[in-house]
Predicted model as a PDB file, atoms N, CA, C, CB and O in Angstrom, pLDDT in the B-factor column:
MODEL        1                                                                  
ATOM      1  N   UNK A   1     116.888 116.479  99.519  1.00 79.00           N  
ATOM      2  CA  UNK A   1     118.121 116.098  98.885  1.00 79.00           C  
ATOM      3  C   UNK A   1     118.030 114.692  98.308  1.00 79.00           C  
ATOM      4  CB  UNK A   1     119.261 116.194  99.869  1.00 79.00           C  
ATOM      5  O   UNK A   1     118.537 114.423  97.219  1.00 79.00           O  
ATOM      6  N   UNK A   2     117.374 113.790  99.054  1.00 79.00           N  
ATOM      7  CA  UNK A   2     117.264 112.422  98.554  1.00 79.00           C  
ATOM      8  C   UNK A   2     116.384 112.343  97.312  1.00 79.00           C  
ATOM      9  CB  UNK A   2     116.711 111.511  99.638  1.00 79.00           C  
ATOM     10  O   UNK A   2     116.665 111.565  96.401  1.00 79.00           O  
ATOM     11  N   UNK A   3     115.330 113.138  97.271  1.00 72.00           N  
ATOM     12  CA  UNK A   3     114.475 113.135  96.082  1.00 72.00           C  
ATOM     13  C   UNK A   3     115.230 113.666  94.871  1.00 72.00           C  
ATOM     14  CB  UNK A   3     113.212 113.970  96.325  1.00 72.00           C  
ATOM     15  O   UNK A   3     115.100 113.138  93.767  1.00 72.00           O  
ATOM     16  N   UNK A   4     116.010 114.703  95.083  1.00 72.00           N  
ATOM     17  CA  UNK A   4     116.816 115.244  93.985  1.00 72.00           C  
ATOM     18  C   UNK A   4     117.848 114.250  93.501  1.00 72.00           C  
ATOM     19  CB  UNK A   4     117.505 116.522  94.414  1.00 72.00           C  
ATOM     20  O   UNK A   4     118.070 114.110  92.298  1.00 72.00           O  
ATOM     21  N   UNK A   5     118.476 113.563  94.434  1.00 76.00           N  
ATOM     22  CA  UNK A   5     119.461 112.548  94.073  1.00 76.00           C  
ATOM     23  C   UNK A   5     118.797 111.402  93.309  1.00 76.00           C  
ATOM     24  CB  UNK A   5     120.169 112.012  95.333  1.00 76.00           C  
ATOM     25  O   UNK A   5     119.337 110.920  92.313  1.00 76.00           O  
ATOM     26  N   UNK A   6     117.623 110.968  93.777  1.00 72.00           N  
ATOM     27  CA  UNK A   6     116.897 109.908  93.082  1.00 72.00           C  
ATOM     28  C   UNK A   6     116.461 110.323  91.688  1.00 72.00           C  
ATOM     29  CB  UNK A   6     115.691 109.493  93.886  1.00 72.00           C  
ATOM     30  O   UNK A   6     116.506 109.525  90.751  1.00 72.00           O  
ATOM     31  N   UNK A   7     116.037 111.576  91.553  1.00 70.00           N  
ATOM     32  CA  UNK A   7     115.655 112.074  90.224  1.00 70.00           C  
ATOM     33  C   UNK A   7     116.857 112.107  89.303  1.00 70.00           C  
ATOM     34  CB  UNK A   7     115.030 113.476  90.325  1.00 70.00           C  
ATOM     35  O   UNK A   7     116.739 111.832  88.109  1.00 70.00           O  
ATOM     36  N   UNK A   8     117.998 112.440  89.847  1.00 70.00           N  
ATOM     37  CA  UNK A   8     119.223 112.475  89.046  1.00 70.00           C  
ATOM     38  C   UNK A   8     119.618 111.064  88.610  1.00 70.00           C  
ATOM     39  CB  UNK A   8     120.373 113.130  89.842  1.00 70.00           C  
ATOM     40  O   UNK A   8     120.012 110.856  87.462  1.00 70.00           O  
ATOM     41  N   UNK A   9     119.514 110.104  89.513  1.00 72.00           N  
ATOM     42  CA  UNK A   9     119.863 108.726  89.170  1.00 72.00           C  
ATOM     43  C   UNK A   9     118.917 108.146  88.122  1.00 72.00           C  
ATOM     44  CB  UNK A   9     119.847 107.854  90.419  1.00 72.00           C  
ATOM     45  O   UNK A   9     119.346 107.387  87.252  1.00 72.00           O  
ATOM     46  N   UNK A  10     117.653 108.492  88.197  1.00 66.00           N  
ATOM     47  CA  UNK A  10     116.677 107.908  87.282  1.00 66.00           C  
ATOM     48  C   UNK A  10     116.594 108.644  85.954  1.00 66.00           C  
ATOM     49  CB  UNK A  10     115.324 107.889  87.927  1.00 66.00           C  
ATOM     50  O   UNK A  10     115.906 108.190  85.039  1.00 66.00           O  
ATOM     51  N   UNK A  11     117.267 109.744  85.839  1.00 62.00           N  
ATOM     52  CA  UNK A  11     117.264 110.461  84.567  1.00 62.00           C  
ATOM     53  C   UNK A  11     116.145 111.468  84.457  1.00 62.00           C  
ATOM     54  CB  UNK A  11     117.166 109.494  83.437  1.00 62.00           C  
ATOM     55  O   UNK A  11     115.813 111.882  83.345  1.00 62.00           O  
ATOM     56  N   UNK A  12     115.557 111.876  85.543  1.00 60.00           N  
ATOM     57  CA  UNK A  12     114.515 112.891  85.492  1.00 60.00           C  
ATOM     58  C   UNK A  12     113.477 112.708  86.572  1.00 60.00           C  
ATOM     59  CB  UNK A  12     113.851 112.881  84.153  1.00 60.00           C  
ATOM     60  O   UNK A  12     113.524 111.758  87.354  1.00 60.00           O  
ATOM     61  N   UNK A  13     112.556 113.618  86.599  1.00 65.00           N  
ATOM     62  CA  UNK A  13     111.499 113.604  87.605  1.00 65.00           C  
ATOM     63  C   UNK A  13     110.418 112.613  87.182  1.00 65.00           C  
ATOM     64  CB  UNK A  13     110.899 115.026  87.804  1.00 65.00           C  
ATOM     65  O   UNK A  13     110.004 112.604  86.023  1.00 65.00           O  
ATOM     66  N   UNK A  14     109.969 111.795  88.099  1.00 64.00           N  
ATOM     67  CA  UNK A  14     108.955 110.796  87.743  1.00 64.00           C  
ATOM     68  C   UNK A  14     107.607 111.435  87.433  1.00 64.00           C  
ATOM     69  CB  UNK A  14     108.795 109.788  88.870  1.00 64.00           C  
ATOM     70  O   UNK A  14     106.872 110.912  86.596  1.00 64.00           O  
ATOM     71  N   UNK A  15     107.256 112.541  88.075  1.00 68.00           N  
ATOM     72  CA  UNK A  15     105.979 113.188  87.791  1.00 68.00           C  
ATOM     73  C   UNK A  15     106.010 113.832  86.407  1.00 68.00           C  
ATOM     74  CB  UNK A  15     105.652 114.244  88.870  1.00 68.00           C  
ATOM     75  O   UNK A  15     105.052 113.708  85.644  1.00 68.00           O  
ATOM     76  N   UNK A  16     107.089 114.508  86.084  1.00 69.00           N  
ATOM     77  CA  UNK A  16     107.219 115.105  84.753  1.00 69.00           C  
ATOM     78  C   UNK A  16     107.223 114.052  83.663  1.00 69.00           C  
ATOM     79  CB  UNK A  16     108.487 115.933  84.668  1.00 69.00           C  
ATOM     80  O   UNK A  16     106.620 114.239  82.607  1.00 69.00           O  
ATOM     81  N   UNK A  17     107.903 112.943  83.919  1.00 67.00           N  
ATOM     82  CA  UNK A  17     107.934 111.853  82.943  1.00 67.00           C  
ATOM     83  C   UNK A  17     106.542 111.242  82.794  1.00 67.00           C  
ATOM     84  CB  UNK A  17     108.956 110.770  83.364  1.00 67.00           C  
ATOM     85  O   UNK A  17     106.168 110.797  81.709  1.00 67.00           O  
ATOM     86  N   UNK A  18     105.791 111.223  83.870  1.00 73.00           N  
ATOM     87  CA  UNK A  18     104.428 110.685  83.806  1.00 73.00           C  
ATOM     88  C   UNK A  18     103.542 111.559  82.930  1.00 73.00           C  
ATOM     89  CB  UNK A  18     103.825 110.569  85.216  1.00 73.00           C  
ATOM     90  O   UNK A  18     102.850 111.056  82.046  1.00 73.00           O  
ATOM     91  N   UNK A  19     103.562 112.874  83.174  1.00 75.00           N  
ATOM     92  CA  UNK A  19     102.682 113.770  82.420  1.00 75.00           C  
ATOM     93  C   UNK A  19     103.034 113.814  80.939  1.00 75.00           C  
ATOM     94  CB  UNK A  19     102.746 115.169  82.999  1.00 75.00           C  
ATOM     95  O   UNK A  19     102.144 113.738  80.092  1.00 75.00           O  
ATOM     96  N   UNK A  20     104.303 113.934  80.620  1.00 77.00           N  
ATOM     97  CA  UNK A  20     104.675 114.003  79.207  1.00 77.00           C  
ATOM     98  C   UNK A  20     104.476 112.657  78.517  1.00 77.00           C  
ATOM     99  CB  UNK A  20     106.131 114.456  79.061  1.00 77.00           C  
ATOM    100  O   UNK A  20     104.101 112.611  77.345  1.00 77.00           O  
ATOM    101  N   UNK A  21     104.723 111.564  79.234  1.00 79.00           N  
ATOM    102  CA  UNK A  21     104.522 110.247  78.632  1.00 79.00           C  
ATOM    103  C   UNK A  21     103.037 109.956  78.438  1.00 79.00           C  
ATOM    104  CB  UNK A  21     105.164 109.158  79.499  1.00 79.00           C  
ATOM    105  O   UNK A  21     102.649 109.350  77.439  1.00 79.00           O  
ATOM    106  N   UNK A  22     102.214 110.378  79.377  1.00 82.00           N  
ATOM    107  CA  UNK A  22     100.771 110.149  79.245  1.00 82.00           C  
ATOM    108  C   UNK A  22     100.203 110.958  78.079  1.00 82.00           C  
ATOM    109  CB  UNK A  22     100.042 110.518  80.557  1.00 82.00           C  
ATOM    110  O   UNK A  22      99.338 110.482  77.343  1.00 82.00           O  
ATOM    111  N   UNK A  23     100.695 112.172  77.923  1.00 82.00           N  
ATOM    112  CA  UNK A  23     100.230 113.012  76.812  1.00 82.00           C  
ATOM    113  C   UNK A  23     100.611 112.420  75.463  1.00 82.00           C  
ATOM    114  CB  UNK A  23     100.803 114.422  76.936  1.00 82.00           C  
ATOM    115  O   UNK A  23      99.880 112.582  74.487  1.00 82.00           O  
ATOM    116  N   UNK A  24     101.741 111.739  75.401  1.00 85.00           N  
ATOM    117  CA  UNK A  24     102.167 111.144  74.134  1.00 85.00           C  
ATOM    118  C   UNK A  24     101.651 109.718  73.955  1.00 85.00           C  
ATOM    119  CB  UNK A  24     103.679 111.151  74.044  1.00 85.00           C  
ATOM    120  O   UNK A  24     101.899 109.095  72.922  1.00 85.00           O  
ATOM    121  N   UNK A  25     100.939 109.199  74.948  1.00 86.00           N  
ATOM    122  CA  UNK A  25     100.340 107.876  74.833  1.00 86.00           C  
ATOM    123  C   UNK A  25     101.297 106.728  75.090  1.00 86.00           C  
ATOM    124  CB  UNK A  25      99.759 107.719  73.490  1.00 86.00           C  
ATOM    125  O   UNK A  25     101.104 105.629  74.570  1.00 86.00           O  
ATOM    126  N   UNK A  26     102.309 106.968  75.874  1.00 85.00           N  
ATOM    127  CA  UNK A  26     103.309 105.940  76.155  1.00 85.00           C  
ATOM    128  C   UNK A  26     102.753 104.866  77.092  1.00 85.00           C  
ATOM    129  CB  UNK A  26     104.562 106.573  76.766  1.00 85.00           C  
ATOM    130  O   UNK A  26     102.003 105.164  78.021  1.00 85.00           O  
ATOM    131  N   UNK A  27     103.129 103.632  76.835  1.00 89.00           N  
ATOM    132  CA  UNK A  27     102.688 102.521  77.673  1.00 89.00           C  
ATOM    133  C   UNK A  27     103.249 102.639  79.088  1.00 89.00           C  
ATOM    134  CB  UNK A  27     103.109 101.188  77.051  1.00 89.00           C  
ATOM    135  O   UNK A  27     102.590 102.240  80.049  1.00 89.00           O  
ATOM    136  N   UNK A  28     104.460 103.184  79.227  1.00 82.00           N  
ATOM    137  CA  UNK A  28     105.068 103.299  80.557  1.00 82.00           C  
ATOM    138  C   UNK A  28     104.248 104.202  81.466  1.00 82.00           C  
ATOM    139  CB  UNK A  28     106.497 103.833  80.446  1.00 82.00           C  
ATOM    140  O   UNK A  28     104.199 103.974  82.674  1.00 82.00           O  
ATOM    141  N   UNK A  29     103.605 105.219  80.912  1.00 83.00           N  
ATOM    142  CA  UNK A  29     102.770 106.110  81.722  1.00 83.00           C  
ATOM    143  C   UNK A  29     101.539 105.370  82.240  1.00 83.00           C  
ATOM    144  CB  UNK A  29     102.342 107.345  80.901  1.00 83.00           C  
ATOM    145  O   UNK A  29     101.132 105.575  83.384  1.00 83.00           O  
ATOM    146  N   UNK A  30     100.955 104.529  81.428  1.00 88.00           N  
ATOM    147  CA  UNK A  30      99.777 103.777  81.866  1.00 88.00           C  
ATOM    148  C   UNK A  30     100.152 102.740  82.919  1.00 88.00           C  
ATOM    149  CB  UNK A  30      99.102 103.092  80.669  1.00 88.00           C  
ATOM    150  O   UNK A  30      99.367 102.466  83.827  1.00 88.00           O  
ATOM    151  N   UNK A  31     101.334 102.168  82.805  1.00 88.00           N  
ATOM    152  CA  UNK A  31     101.818 101.248  83.837  1.00 88.00           C  
ATOM    153  C   UNK A  31     102.050 102.017  85.132  1.00 88.00           C  
ATOM    154  CB  UNK A  31     103.125 100.535  83.382  1.00 88.00           C  
ATOM    155  O   UNK A  31     101.746 101.521  86.216  1.00 88.00           O  
ATOM    156  N   UNK A  32     102.593 103.237  85.018  1.00 83.00           N  
ATOM    157  CA  UNK A  32     102.826 104.091  86.185  1.00 83.00           C  
ATOM    158  C   UNK A  32     101.494 104.407  86.869  1.00 83.00           C  
ATOM    159  CB  UNK A  32     103.553 105.403  85.773  1.00 83.00           C  
ATOM    160  O   UNK A  32     101.403 104.355  88.095  1.00 83.00           O  
ATOM    161  N   UNK A  33     100.469 104.731  86.091  1.00 87.00           N  
ATOM    162  CA  UNK A  33      99.149 105.034  86.654  1.00 87.00           C  
ATOM    163  C   UNK A  33      98.612 103.820  87.409  1.00 87.00           C  
ATOM    164  CB  UNK A  33      98.159 105.458  85.536  1.00 87.00           C  
ATOM    165  O   UNK A  33      98.114 103.954  88.527  1.00 87.00           O  
ATOM    166  N   UNK A  34      98.711 102.650  86.808  1.00 91.00           N  
ATOM    167  CA  UNK A  34      98.209 101.437  87.459  1.00 91.00           C  
ATOM    168  C   UNK A  34      98.982 101.148  88.746  1.00 91.00           C  
ATOM    169  CB  UNK A  34      98.306 100.234  86.501  1.00 91.00           C  
ATOM    170  O   UNK A  34      98.384 100.792  89.761  1.00 91.00           O  
ATOM    171  N   UNK A  35     100.302 101.297  88.709  1.00 91.00           N  
ATOM    172  CA  UNK A  35     101.118 101.038  89.898  1.00 91.00           C  
ATOM    173  C   UNK A  35     100.828 102.059  90.995  1.00 91.00           C  
ATOM    174  CB  UNK A  35     102.610 101.061  89.540  1.00 91.00           C  
ATOM    175  O   UNK A  35     100.771 101.696  92.170  1.00 91.00           O  
ATOM    176  N   UNK A  36     100.645 103.326  90.633  1.00 87.00           N  
ATOM    177  CA  UNK A  36     100.339 104.359  91.622  1.00 87.00           C  
ATOM    178  C   UNK A  36      98.970 104.112  92.254  1.00 87.00           C  
ATOM    179  CB  UNK A  36     100.384 105.756  90.973  1.00 87.00           C  
ATOM    180  O   UNK A  36      98.807 104.266  93.465  1.00 87.00           O  
ATOM    181  N   UNK A  37      97.996 103.734  91.446  1.00 92.00           N  
ATOM    182  CA  UNK A  37      96.668 103.449  91.962  1.00 92.00           C  
ATOM    183  C   UNK A  37      96.698 102.253  92.912  1.00 92.00           C  
ATOM    184  CB  UNK A  37      95.697 103.190  90.810  1.00 92.00           C  
ATOM    185  O   UNK A  37      96.122 102.302  93.999  1.00 92.00           O  
ATOM    186  N   UNK A  38      97.369 101.185  92.498  1.00 96.00           N  
ATOM    187  CA  UNK A  38      97.449  99.977  93.315  1.00 96.00           C  
ATOM    188  C   UNK A  38      98.231 100.246  94.602  1.00 96.00           C  
ATOM    189  CB  UNK A  38      98.107  98.833  92.520  1.00 96.00           C  
ATOM    190  O   UNK A  38      97.838  99.774  95.669  1.00 96.00           O  
ATOM    191  N   UNK A  39      99.323 100.991  94.519  1.00 93.00           N  
ATOM    192  CA  UNK A  39     100.098 101.335  95.702  1.00 93.00           C  
ATOM    193  C   UNK A  39      99.327 102.193  96.677  1.00 93.00           C  
ATOM    194  CB  UNK A  39     101.353 102.039  95.304  1.00 93.00           C  
ATOM    195  O   UNK A  39      99.441 102.017  97.889  1.00 93.00           O  
ATOM    196  N   UNK A  40      98.535 103.128  96.154  1.00 93.00           N  
ATOM    197  CA  UNK A  40      97.698 103.956  97.018  1.00 93.00           C  
ATOM    198  C   UNK A  40      96.627 103.120  97.703  1.00 93.00           C  
ATOM    199  CB  UNK A  40      97.050 105.084  96.213  1.00 93.00           C  
ATOM    200  O   UNK A  40      96.332 103.325  98.880  1.00 93.00           O  
ATOM    201  N   UNK A  41      96.049 102.186  96.973  1.00 96.00           N  
ATOM    202  CA  UNK A  41      95.024 101.314  97.543  1.00 96.00           C  
ATOM    203  C   UNK A  41      95.611 100.477  98.682  1.00 96.00           C  
ATOM    204  CB  UNK A  41      94.426 100.395  96.453  1.00 96.00           C  
ATOM    205  O   UNK A  41      94.990 100.334  99.735  1.00 96.00           O  
ATOM    206  N   UNK A  42      96.799  99.932  98.470  1.00 96.00           N  
ATOM    207  CA  UNK A  42      97.457  99.148  99.520  1.00 96.00           C  
ATOM    208  C   UNK A  42      97.760 100.037 100.725  1.00 96.00           C  
ATOM    209  CB  UNK A  42      98.763  98.498  98.986  1.00 96.00           C  
ATOM    210  O   UNK A  42      97.529  99.637 101.866  1.00 96.00           O  
ATOM    211  N   UNK A  43      98.277 101.245 100.473  1.00 93.00           N  
ATOM    212  CA  UNK A  43      98.589 102.162 101.564  1.00 93.00           C  
ATOM    213  C   UNK A  43      97.374 102.518 102.389  1.00 93.00           C  
ATOM    214  CB  UNK A  43      99.208 103.412 101.023  1.00 93.00           C  
ATOM    215  O   UNK A  43      97.462 102.612 103.613  1.00 93.00           O  
ATOM    216  N   UNK A  44      96.242 102.718 101.739  1.00 94.00           N  
ATOM    217  CA  UNK A  44      95.015 103.029 102.474  1.00 94.00           C  
ATOM    218  C   UNK A  44      94.559 101.856 103.329  1.00 94.00           C  
ATOM    219  CB  UNK A  44      93.908 103.423 101.508  1.00 94.00           C  
ATOM    220  O   UNK A  44      94.042 102.049 104.429  1.00 94.00           O  
ATOM    221  N   UNK A  45      94.751 100.648 102.827  1.00 94.00           N  
ATOM    222  CA  UNK A  45      94.358  99.469 103.592  1.00 94.00           C  
ATOM    223  C   UNK A  45      95.285  99.231 104.786  1.00 94.00           C  
ATOM    224  CB  UNK A  45      94.348  98.241 102.691  1.00 94.00           C  
ATOM    225  O   UNK A  45      94.866  98.628 105.774  1.00 94.00           O  
ATOM    226  N   UNK A  46      96.526  99.689 104.712  1.00 94.00           N  
ATOM    227  CA  UNK A  46      97.482  99.486 105.801  1.00 94.00           C  
ATOM    228  C   UNK A  46      97.404 100.562 106.878  1.00 94.00           C  
ATOM    229  CB  UNK A  46      98.878  99.438 105.246  1.00 94.00           C  
ATOM    230  O   UNK A  46      97.984 100.385 107.949  1.00 94.00           O  
ATOM    231  N   UNK A  47      96.714 101.659 106.634  1.00 94.00           N  
ATOM    232  CA  UNK A  47      96.650 102.752 107.609  1.00 94.00           C  
ATOM    233  C   UNK A  47      96.129 102.311 108.979  1.00 94.00           C  
ATOM    234  CB  UNK A  47      95.772 103.855 107.074  1.00 94.00           C  
ATOM    235  O   UNK A  47      96.719 102.708 109.984  1.00 94.00           O  
ATOM    236  N   UNK A  48      95.062 101.514 109.080  1.00 93.00           N  
ATOM    237  CA  UNK A  48      94.595 101.095 110.409  1.00 93.00           C  
ATOM    238  C   UNK A  48      95.633 100.277 111.181  1.00 93.00           C  
ATOM    239  CB  UNK A  48      93.323 100.284 110.271  1.00 93.00           C  
ATOM    240  O   UNK A  48      95.647 100.299 112.412  1.00 93.00           O  
ATOM    241  N   UNK A  49      96.489  99.566 110.476  1.00 94.00           N  
ATOM    242  CA  UNK A  49      97.523  98.780 111.136  1.00 94.00           C  
ATOM    243  C   UNK A  49      98.479  99.683 111.919  1.00 94.00           C  
ATOM    244  CB  UNK A  49      98.300  97.950 110.105  1.00 94.00           C  
ATOM    245  O   UNK A  49      99.032  99.271 112.939  1.00 94.00           O  
ATOM    246  N   UNK A  50      98.668 100.897 111.445  1.00 92.00           N  
ATOM    247  CA  UNK A  50      99.555 101.850 112.105  1.00 92.00           C  
ATOM    248  C   UNK A  50      98.792 102.888 112.935  1.00 92.00           C  
ATOM    249  CB  UNK A  50     100.410 102.552 111.071  1.00 92.00           C  
ATOM    250  O   UNK A  50      99.349 103.908 113.341  1.00 92.00           O  
ATOM    251  N   UNK A  51      97.510 102.608 113.176  1.00 91.00           N  
ATOM    252  CA  UNK A  51      96.645 103.469 114.002  1.00 91.00           C  
ATOM    253  C   UNK A  51      96.530 104.887 113.422  1.00 91.00           C  
ATOM    254  CB  UNK A  51      97.190 103.540 115.442  1.00 91.00           C  
ATOM    255  O   UNK A  51      96.547 105.870 114.162  1.00 91.00           O  
ATOM    256  N   UNK A  52      96.414 104.979 112.107  1.00 87.00           N  
ATOM    257  CA  UNK A  52      96.234 106.270 111.447  1.00 87.00           C  
ATOM    258  C   UNK A  52      94.766 106.406 111.046  1.00 87.00           C  
ATOM    259  CB  UNK A  52      97.175 106.407 110.199  1.00 87.00           C  
ATOM    260  O   UNK A  52      94.129 105.418 110.683  1.00 87.00           O  
ATOM    261  N   UNK A  53      94.225 107.630 111.109  1.00 83.00           N  
ATOM    262  CA  UNK A  53      92.803 107.808 110.755  1.00 83.00           C  
ATOM    263  C   UNK A  53      92.553 107.625 109.262  1.00 83.00           C  
ATOM    264  CB  UNK A  53      92.322 109.194 111.183  1.00 83.00           C  
ATOM    265  O   UNK A  53      91.415 107.741 108.807  1.00 83.00           O  
TER     266      UNK A  53                                                      
ENDMDL                                                                          
END                                                                             
């Protein structure tokens, strides 16, 4: 429910906006890719802090 509410507030699904924006060459999609990559990298580095494999 929260994801649906967030998608409604933002004007659409972030994954769908990513794919269609990337296909059209939008700068926002490339920023999204960089932010997702950087966020994933940070998350992987924080896993040992929470005793996760």
